[in-house]
Backbone bond lengths (Angstrom), bond angles and torsions (degrees), N, CA, C in turn:
res aa  C-N    CA-C-N  psi(-1)  N-CA   C-N-CA  omega(-1)  CA-C   N-CA-C  phi
1 M - - - 1.461 - - 1.529 109.07 -
2 T 1.301 116.77 153.31 1.456 120.38 175.47 1.509 108.99 -115.18
3 G 1.321 115.73 152.12 1.451 120.65 176.40 1.511 111.51 -78.76
4 C 1.343 116.82 171.75 1.455 120.03 -176.85 1.521 112.46 -117.44
5 C 1.292 117.23 -6.31 1.461 119.01 -174.37 1.519 110.61 -132.59
6 G 1.325 115.64 154.62 1.457 121.18 175.38 1.509 109.14 -149.00
7 R 1.332 115.85 154.05 1.457 119.19 -178.33 1.517 110.20 -74.82
8 W 1.306 116.67 135.82 1.461 123.53 -179.06 1.521 110.76 -70.10
9 D 1.327 116.19 139.19 1.450 120.49 167.86 1.518 107.60 -145.90
10 H 1.333 115.91 168.30 1.458 119.53 -172.49 1.522 112.94 -74.73
11 G 1.336 118.12 -5.08 1.452 120.39 174.60 1.509 113.41 -84.76
12 R 1.327 117.48 -1.25 1.450 120.33 -172.87 1.535 115.65 -85.58
13 P 1.347 121.38 -28.11 1.470 118.62 -175.92 1.522 115.38 -52.01
14 P 1.357 121.03 -43.15 1.465 118.20 178.08 1.520 112.47 -65.78
15 V 1.327 117.41 -32.29 1.463 120.33 178.08 1.524 109.76 -70.02
16 H 1.319 116.36 -40.33 1.467 119.78 178.08 1.526 110.84 -62.62
17 E 1.319 116.30 -42.38 1.466 119.34 178.02 1.524 110.28 -61.24
18 Y 1.307 116.56 -40.80 1.466 121.73 179.99 1.525 110.88 -65.67
19 L 1.333 117.43 -45.98 1.460 120.21 179.41 1.528 111.23 -61.57
20 R 1.316 117.08 -38.16 1.468 119.63 177.86 1.530 110.38 -65.01
21 H 1.329 116.86 -38.79 1.465 119.43 176.89 1.523 110.50 -62.88
22 L 1.334 117.54 -46.01 1.458 119.93 -178.56 1.529 110.88 -61.33
23 E 1.315 116.55 -39.01 1.461 119.33 176.77 1.517 110.52 -62.46
24 A 1.335 117.16 -46.44 1.461 120.96 -179.28 1.523 111.68 -64.00
25 A 1.340 116.61 -30.60 1.463 121.15 -179.97 1.520 112.15 -80.36
26 G 1.324 117.86 -4.14 1.454 121.33 177.22 1.517 114.60 87.61
27 F 1.328 117.73 14.31 1.463 120.33 178.44 1.519 108.66 -81.02
28 G 1.322 116.09 116.57 1.462 120.40 -177.60 1.505 114.44 -92.33
29 G 1.328 117.54 4.21 1.446 120.83 -174.78 1.508 114.82 -96.20
30 A 1.324 117.52 27.45 1.466 121.89 177.38 1.522 108.00 -143.76
31 P 1.330 117.58 150.03 1.461 118.48 175.14 1.519 110.54 -66.11
32 R 1.316 115.59 150.14 1.461 120.88 176.84 1.528 108.98 -94.52
33 L 1.308 114.64 139.53 1.462 119.83 177.13 1.520 109.15 -80.01
34 L 1.329 116.62 121.94 1.454 121.35 179.98 1.522 112.51 -95.72
35 G 1.334 116.65 -24.40 1.456 118.95 179.18 1.515 111.22 152.27
36 I 1.333 114.87 -172.90 1.461 122.86 179.23 1.524 107.75 -120.14
37 E 1.320 116.57 128.99 1.457 122.04 176.51 1.524 108.10 -120.41
38 G 1.327 116.13 104.78 1.453 120.04 -176.21 1.509 109.89 64.99
39 D 1.338 116.38 -120.16 1.459 120.02 179.69 1.533 111.35 -103.83
40 R 1.328 116.83 22.23 1.458 120.11 -178.34 1.525 110.07 -126.10
41 E 1.342 114.24 140.19 1.455 119.80 172.29 1.530 108.33 -89.81
42 V 1.304 116.37 146.00 1.458 121.43 -179.22 1.525 108.07 -115.17
43 L 1.336 115.81 121.99 1.456 123.01 -178.82 1.516 109.55 -119.16
44 T 1.323 116.50 157.88 1.453 119.72 175.28 1.518 110.01 -67.29
45 F 1.320 114.74 151.27 1.457 122.55 178.28 1.520 109.18 -85.63
46 I 1.328 117.03 133.19 1.464 121.72 176.89 1.517 107.63 -114.09
47 D 1.316 115.91 115.59 1.456 121.62 -176.61 1.527 109.86 -77.76
48 G 1.320 116.61 138.81 1.449 121.14 177.85 1.512 111.32 150.91
49 D 1.312 115.31 -168.05 1.464 122.54 -178.80 1.511 109.64 -116.25
50 V 1.320 116.89 137.05 1.463 122.66 177.39 1.530 108.28 -105.42
51 A 1.335 115.96 130.50 1.467 120.97 -176.35 1.524 110.18 -82.27
52 N 1.307 115.96 58.44 1.463 121.58 -179.43 1.524 109.59 -92.06
53 D 1.312 116.20 142.83 1.462 122.05 178.44 1.524 108.18 -111.00
54 P 1.333 118.28 98.88 1.471 119.79 -176.33 1.520 113.21 -64.72
55 G 1.334 117.92 -18.19 1.454 120.30 -179.83 1.508 114.26 -96.24
56 W 1.342 117.22 5.11 1.467 120.02 -176.50 1.525 111.21 -64.67
57 Q 1.333 114.58 141.74 1.458 121.52 174.83 1.519 108.58 -133.17
58 P 1.343 117.83 147.71 1.461 120.41 179.90 1.532 111.40 -52.75
59 G 1.332 114.76 140.24 1.455 120.12 -179.76 1.507 114.34 88.46
60 H 1.341 116.88 -0.08 1.458 121.35 -179.24 1.528 109.79 -121.69
61 G 1.334 115.40 162.42 1.457 120.16 177.58 1.512 111.04 -71.98
62 H 1.320 115.57 144.45 1.465 122.29 177.30 1.525 107.83 -83.22
63 R 1.341 116.91 112.29 1.459 121.25 -176.51 1.521 110.08 -63.86
64 L 1.333 116.01 124.15 1.461 121.04 -178.30 1.520 109.76 -109.08
65 P 1.324 118.39 135.90 1.461 120.11 173.64 1.523 109.64 -66.97
66 P 1.328 118.25 157.66 1.471 120.29 -176.79 1.518 113.92 -52.78
67 Y 1.351 117.96 -38.53 1.462 119.35 -176.85 1.523 112.41 -65.15
68 A 1.335 118.11 -24.20 1.466 120.94 -178.36 1.522 112.36 -89.20
69 R 1.344 117.29 -3.05 1.461 120.60 -179.05 1.521 112.77 -102.29
70 T 1.321 118.77 -1.30 1.456 121.30 -174.80 1.525 111.55 -80.13
71 D 1.328 115.34 159.66 1.468 120.00 174.20 1.526 110.69 -63.17
72 L 1.337 116.82 -34.21 1.465 120.58 178.85 1.519 110.70 -61.29
73 A 1.334 116.27 -44.14 1.468 120.12 178.84 1.522 110.86 -67.28
74 L 1.321 116.78 -38.23 1.459 121.04 -178.62 1.523 110.98 -66.38
75 R 1.328 116.23 -45.79 1.467 119.52 177.37 1.526 110.59 -63.28
76 G 1.335 115.62 -40.32 1.460 119.49 179.36 1.510 112.49 -63.57
77 A 1.332 117.72 -35.17 1.467 120.47 176.89 1.516 110.17 -63.47
78 G 1.334 117.00 -44.02 1.462 120.06 177.08 1.516 112.02 -60.82
79 Q 1.324 116.78 -40.86 1.463 120.64 179.73 1.525 111.51 -65.33
80 L 1.324 116.51 -41.41 1.468 119.48 -178.89 1.527 110.84 -68.05
81 I 1.324 117.39 -36.97 1.463 120.27 177.31 1.520 110.63 -66.05
82 R 1.324 117.61 -38.52 1.475 120.05 175.75 1.523 110.51 -60.02
83 K 1.319 117.17 -43.63 1.465 120.29 178.79 1.531 110.81 -62.70
84 L 1.326 116.36 -39.78 1.464 120.30 177.86 1.521 110.61 -63.26
85 H 1.314 117.85 -47.41 1.459 120.97 -179.30 1.527 111.35 -62.75
86 T 1.321 116.79 -38.81 1.465 120.25 178.63 1.522 110.85 -64.40
87 A 1.336 116.08 -43.29 1.468 120.07 -179.85 1.522 111.35 -67.70
88 A 1.332 117.25 -33.70 1.467 121.17 -176.41 1.521 112.74 -81.18
89 A 1.326 117.19 -14.27 1.463 120.59 -170.81 1.529 112.99 -59.82
90 G 1.306 118.10 -33.53 1.459 119.47 -177.26 1.520 114.68 -95.77
91 F 1.317 117.43 10.20 1.465 120.80 -173.96 1.525 110.76 -81.27
92 Q 1.328 115.98 123.19 1.460 122.70 175.30 1.532 107.25 -117.84
93 P 1.326 117.84 92.33 1.467 120.03 -171.93 1.530 112.49 -68.29
94 R 1.325 115.08 144.17 1.465 121.49 172.12 1.528 110.10 -89.67
95 I 1.340 115.94 -28.53 1.463 121.88 -179.11 1.527 107.06 -111.23
96 T 1.320 116.64 120.61 1.467 119.10 -173.19 1.529 112.30 -123.17
97 S 1.314 117.88 22.73 1.463 121.32 -179.36 1.526 110.99 -85.53
98 Y 1.341 116.14 52.31 1.454 120.47 179.96 1.522 110.10 -63.56
99 R 1.310 115.58 138.25 1.455 120.66 -175.50 1.530 111.78 -60.40
100 S 1.331 117.46 -40.14 1.464 120.53 -175.13 1.520 113.71 -94.84
101 G 1.326 118.10 -11.15 1.460 120.81 -179.56 1.504 109.96 -163.17
102 P 1.354 117.87 77.09 1.466 121.73 -171.78 1.530 112.20 -74.62
103 R 1.318 115.47 81.89 1.466 121.08 179.31 1.519 107.76 -164.21
104 P 1.317 118.57 160.54 1.457 120.46 174.58 1.526 110.28 -75.35
105 P 1.327 117.86 160.03 1.462 120.15 176.02 1.525 110.59 -62.34
106 G 1.316 116.30 138.49 1.455 121.47 175.47 1.522 110.87 -83.82
107 P 1.313 117.57 178.75 1.466 121.08 178.20 1.539 110.91 -56.05
108 G 1.308 115.51 129.62 1.457 120.51 179.49 1.509 115.07 80.03
109 E 1.334 117.51 -1.52 1.455 120.46 -179.73 1.527 111.08 -97.12
110 I 1.314 114.82 161.43 1.453 123.28 171.12 1.528 107.47 -126.89
111 V 1.316 116.09 170.69 1.460 119.74 166.29 1.522 106.31 -92.87
112 S 1.318 116.43 128.98 1.457 119.60 179.34 1.521 110.52 -128.22
113 H 1.316 115.28 -175.53 1.461 122.66 -172.25 1.522 112.57 -64.06
114 G 1.334 117.24 -43.42 1.452 121.35 176.90 1.517 115.33 94.43
115 D 1.328 118.55 -15.88 1.470 120.96 179.34 1.523 109.31 -152.44
116 L 1.335 115.58 55.68 1.459 120.11 -178.86 1.529 109.83 -73.70
117 G 1.299 115.43 131.14 1.457 121.56 178.37 1.515 109.27 -179.02
118 P 1.324 117.72 167.12 1.470 120.12 -179.95 1.525 113.24 -55.16
119 W 1.338 116.45 -31.38 1.467 121.00 -177.62 1.529 112.55 -68.72
120 N 1.327 117.02 -16.51 1.470 121.46 176.99 1.519 111.57 -116.99
121 T 1.316 116.06 25.38 1.460 121.54 -176.93 1.524 110.00 -119.78
122 V 1.324 116.01 134.23 1.459 122.04 173.98 1.525 108.04 -94.66
123 Y 1.324 116.10 124.27 1.465 122.50 178.07 1.519 109.34 -107.30
124 R 1.328 115.08 141.89 1.458 121.10 175.04 1.520 107.59 -133.70
125 D 1.317 116.43 120.50 1.472 121.49 -174.20 1.524 110.74 54.61
126 G 1.315 116.33 37.20 1.455 121.56 175.89 1.514 115.54 80.57
127 I 1.327 117.42 5.41 1.462 121.12 -177.20 1.531 109.39 -117.28
128 P 1.340 118.68 132.96 1.470 120.26 177.03 1.529 110.79 -64.84
129 V 1.326 115.85 129.30 1.463 120.00 -179.40 1.522 112.72 -120.75
130 A 1.330 117.86 -16.41 1.466 119.09 -176.93 1.523 109.54 -165.19
131 F 1.331 113.90 160.00 1.460 122.11 172.08 1.525 108.71 -113.25
132 I 1.322 116.28 146.62 1.455 121.79 179.23 1.528 109.25 -125.01
133 D 1.322 115.80 175.29 1.474 122.82 177.03 1.529 111.00 57.68
134 W 1.316 115.94 75.79 1.461 123.03 -173.69 1.527 113.07 -94.02
135 D 1.332 117.68 13.77 1.468 120.56 -174.76 1.526 113.14 -60.45
136 A 1.328 117.85 -26.69 1.468 121.02 -176.90 1.522 112.63 -90.30
137 A 1.338 118.17 10.44 1.472 120.63 179.62 1.517 110.57 -52.54
138 Q 1.323 116.20 138.14 1.462 121.39 -176.38 1.521 109.25 -167.08
139 P 1.330 117.52 164.14 1.465 119.95 176.56 1.530 111.19 -67.17
140 A 1.319 114.95 144.83 1.469 120.41 177.93 1.518 108.32 -162.27
141 G 1.301 116.28 152.84 1.449 120.65 169.68 1.515 109.12 -71.76
142 P 1.336 118.98 140.25 1.471 120.01 -178.71 1.523 113.63 -55.48
143 L 1.336 118.01 -42.24 1.465 119.42 179.97 1.527 111.88 -69.28
144 A 1.322 117.11 -36.17 1.464 119.81 176.59 1.526 110.11 -64.58
145 D 1.314 116.42 -41.12 1.457 121.25 178.28 1.526 110.19 -64.67
146 L 1.333 115.99 -41.24 1.458 120.83 179.77 1.524 110.94 -65.21
147 A 1.336 117.08 -39.83 1.463 120.67 179.66 1.528 110.84 -64.56
148 A 1.318 116.89 -43.91 1.462 120.12 177.78 1.527 110.85 -62.33
149 A 1.337 116.09 -39.42 1.463 119.87 178.13 1.523 111.01 -66.97
150 A 1.325 117.69 -36.53 1.470 120.81 178.30 1.520 110.44 -61.27
151 Q 1.330 116.20 -40.35 1.461 118.85 177.92 1.523 111.32 -57.98
152 A 1.321 116.14 -36.87 1.461 120.59 -175.96 1.523 112.67 -82.57
153 F 1.334 117.54 -42.01 1.459 120.56 -172.19 1.524 113.12 -86.28
154 V 1.339 118.61 -34.55 1.477 118.59 -175.56 1.534 111.30 -59.64
155 P 1.302 125.70 -46.53 1.458 126.27 -17.58 1.531 109.92 -88.36
156 L 1.320 115.04 153.12 1.454 120.60 176.71 1.527 107.60 -87.26
157 A 1.301 115.29 93.84 1.462 121.15 -172.24 1.523 109.40 -148.41
158 P 1.338 117.53 154.98 1.463 121.41 179.08 1.530 111.81 -61.98
159 P 1.342 116.54 161.41 1.471 120.00 -176.87 1.527 114.12 -53.73
160 G 1.322 117.81 -40.95 1.461 119.39 -178.85 1.512 112.61 -61.71
161 L 1.331 116.41 -40.87 1.463 120.18 179.52 1.525 111.20 -72.17
162 L 1.333 116.88 -33.74 1.465 120.10 176.63 1.528 110.59 -64.18
163 A 1.339 115.89 -41.19 1.458 119.30 177.35 1.522 110.59 -62.95
164 E 1.329 116.75 -41.93 1.464 119.91 178.11 1.524 111.36 -64.48
165 A 1.338 116.88 -29.03 1.464 120.76 178.78 1.521 112.25 -75.12
166 G 1.340 117.04 -11.67 1.454 120.34 176.36 1.512 114.82 110.36
167 F 1.317 118.05 4.21 1.461 120.63 -178.72 1.529 109.90 -82.48
168 D 1.340 116.42 117.32 1.461 123.05 177.83 1.525 107.80 -153.27
169 P 1.332 117.38 107.52 1.467 128.59 5.01 1.525 111.64 -73.57
170 L 1.330 115.01 170.04 1.451 119.78 179.00 1.523 109.69 -65.83
171 P 1.338 117.76 142.20 1.467 120.73 -174.53 1.518 112.92 -82.54
172 D 1.326 114.51 163.71 1.464 122.40 170.03 1.525 106.60 -79.89
173 L 1.325 117.88 102.99 1.463 120.71 -173.05 1.521 112.33 -66.81
174 A 1.336 118.30 -36.04 1.462 119.68 178.14 1.523 110.27 -63.39
175 A 1.334 117.50 -40.14 1.460 120.91 178.78 1.525 110.95 -65.86
176 R 1.331 116.50 -40.58 1.461 119.31 179.08 1.526 110.86 -68.44
177 L 1.326 117.18 -37.53 1.458 119.39 176.79 1.523 110.61 -64.45
178 R 1.329 117.97 -39.81 1.478 120.60 176.20 1.527 110.32 -59.99
179 T 1.321 116.72 -44.80 1.473 120.58 -179.92 1.524 111.06 -59.54
180 F 1.323 115.86 -44.47 1.465 120.90 -179.58 1.527 111.16 -63.90
181 L 1.328 117.23 -46.45 1.464 121.15 -178.13 1.524 111.34 -69.67
182 D 1.329 117.20 -34.48 1.469 119.62 176.20 1.526 110.64 -67.16
183 G 1.339 116.59 -37.24 1.461 119.22 175.32 1.517 110.94 -60.68
184 Y 1.321 116.36 -40.99 1.470 120.95 178.09 1.523 111.34 -67.99
185 G 1.333 116.66 -28.81 1.461 120.55 -178.59 1.515 112.65 89.46
186 L 1.339 117.31 29.22 1.465 120.48 178.88 1.525 108.75 -75.60
187 A 1.326 116.18 113.99 1.468 120.55 -173.07 1.523 111.58 -63.20
188 D 1.329 116.55 -41.74 1.459 121.76 179.02 1.521 107.80 -111.81
189 R 1.327 116.45 99.06 1.463 119.14 -175.59 1.523 112.61 -58.57
190 K 1.325 116.52 -33.60 1.463 119.88 -176.17 1.529 111.85 -68.78
191 A 1.331 117.46 -11.77 1.466 120.06 178.04 1.521 111.61 -64.55
192 I 1.327 117.23 -17.34 1.457 120.26 -179.98 1.526 111.63 -78.86
193 L 1.324 117.58 -19.22 1.470 120.37 -171.60 1.525 113.67 -61.47
194 P 1.339 120.54 -44.27 1.475 118.15 178.24 1.524 113.06 -58.78
195 E 1.335 116.50 -36.82 1.470 118.54 179.34 1.522 111.01 -72.13
196 L 1.324 117.50 -35.10 1.462 119.05 175.32 1.519 110.79 -66.75
197 Q 1.329 116.44 -34.15 1.465 119.35 175.78 1.523 110.83 -63.13
198 R 1.336 117.07 -38.26 1.470 119.75 176.50 1.527 110.40 -66.53
199 C 1.339 116.50 -38.81 1.465 119.25 176.51 1.525 110.97 -60.12
200 A 1.330 115.94 -35.08 1.466 120.57 -177.53 1.516 112.44 -70.95
201 L 1.324 117.50 -10.93 1.458 120.93 177.38 1.526 111.94 -88.03
202 D 1.336 117.31 -8.85 1.458 120.62 179.99 1.528 110.47 -63.39
203 E 1.320 115.32 155.66 1.465 120.84 177.59 1.531 109.82 -83.87
204 D 1.311 114.43 66.47 1.454 121.78 -179.85 1.525 107.77 -118.07
205 P 1.333 118.23 142.80 1.468 118.86 -179.35 1.525 114.19 -57.08
206 S 1.341 117.10 -25.78 1.458 120.29 -178.65 1.523 112.89 -88.11
207 S 1.324 118.68 -4.73 1.462 120.97 -175.64 1.530 113.36 -60.14
208 P 1.342 120.12 -43.87 1.465 118.50 177.26 1.524 112.75 -58.96
209 W 1.336 116.57 -39.69 1.464 119.85 176.56 1.527 110.95 -61.56
210 L 1.341 117.27 -44.28 1.456 120.37 -178.99 1.523 110.89 -63.73
211 R 1.318 117.18 -42.27 1.463 119.95 178.57 1.528 110.94 -59.70
212 A 1.329 116.88 -40.65 1.452 120.85 -178.91 1.531 112.15 -72.46
213 T 1.326 116.52 -26.83 1.469 121.51 -174.36 1.519 112.49 -89.34
214 L 1.326 117.90 -23.23 1.465 121.44 -173.76 1.530 114.03 -54.90
215 P 1.328 120.84 -40.77 1.473 118.67 178.32 1.522 112.76 -58.12
216 D 1.346 117.72 -42.91 1.454 120.36 178.45 1.533 111.32 -67.43
217 L 1.319 117.30 -38.80 1.459 120.01 176.76 1.513 110.51 -61.55
218 G 1.328 116.28 -44.34 1.456 120.28 179.95 1.508 112.22 -60.32
219 R 1.330 117.99 -42.19 1.462 120.95 178.33 1.519 111.23 -65.60
220 G 1.347 116.55 -29.97 1.453 120.33 -179.56 1.519 115.02 -79.97
221 L 1.340 116.94 -9.71 1.458 120.67 179.07 1.518 111.87 -84.74
């Protein structure tokens, strides 16, 4: 289940403007802003299950419930992200003080969620239907956003973290990445590789593993 209210802060106006745009564009995968009551924002309730792991700690795999590990859920995540990117494509924000990237979108960029992953996804009957917690919304290139989401949803993680996430036996990551990208509708799957290479440069403990794995992933696409 998702909550309907959140405490107001001054970082919210650009997110509110973005949510209103997504609603006007017909994107049903985000809560609608109903208004502000005192120091709280009021959002629509989205029924479903969120694949959140309350015991997760940095450096460990995010435990996923069985419904969030299926190919159906993975393809559905790609499809929902495509719908989000399509709805966001025409957005020209007036307020650009995004908490995580206070600037307007550059050429070829959109404003996106900023933290796409199972932990911010509402599932219904095992299918992703909405994203929640939009505080990290910020400008991003669609492929860069898709690559970051692939890391979270596939997930592109070392064997130990995959086991902690609940995968037994360990999955074929190239096959899961294909499923995710096909759900998104990426015509040339290999177009994601440069963005994944940029992800592998991040100061993340899993980055060396990703750099070493990318050649095999590329051959599997």
